[in-house]
N, C-alpha and C positions, 0 to 999 in steps of 0.2 A: 132392304135390308128390314125383316122384320124389327117390331118393336122389342123392347125388352122384356117388357109387362106378358106380353102375348108370346113368350119366349118361353119364359116361368110358367106358364098357363098350361102351355101345350105338353111339356113335360112337366108335368106338377104331381103325374105319379110313380116316376121317377126319385122325387123328394120320399117316398112312403116306402123304399125297398128296403128291406132287410138281409142281412147275407144269412149263411148258413149257421146253424151254432159250432159247429166245428172250428168254421175261418174264427169268431169270436173266440174262442178255445186257443186257437194259434198265436194270435195276434197276441193277446194274453202271457203267455209262453213266452214270447218273445221278448216284451215289455220286460218281465219280472227279469230275465236275463239281463236287459241291458240296461238296467236301474245301476244305480250304484249308491252305498248304505250311506245314507246323509252321515256329516261328521258333526256333534255335538260342538268341540270347541270353537268353530270358528265363529260360533255369536258372539259371546265374551271378548275372543281377540280382537275382532276388528276394533272396536268402541279404545280397548287396551293401547292399540297403534297411534287411533286418534291423540287420544289422549295424550302420549308417549309422544309422539309431533309436536303435538301446542307446548309443550312442556320444554321443547327440545329449542323450541323457535323462541321462549321467551328467555329461557337462560342465555341464548346468541344474542338477542335480544338490550340482556342486561349486561354479559361482558361486551358487548360492542360501546355501549352506555359509559360504561368503567374505562376501557379503554381511554376514550375521547374525553371522558372530563380530565383524566389523570395526564394527558398530551399536554390538555391545555393551560398547566400551570405554568 
């Protein structure tokens, strides 16, 4: 089995091949069709969800602490 370095050395000319301009244009058209528009609302929505989850966790902890303290009297 030939060495990996030798393999790349022997096939170096293939690394510099460039496809025809039509191929690039066709690929760009395909990519433009499949791209989804960016959602602007998702950026601020994620931190809001995290803050809401933390708030609900704290609220639950306070409620549990309060009811445990009340039942101990």
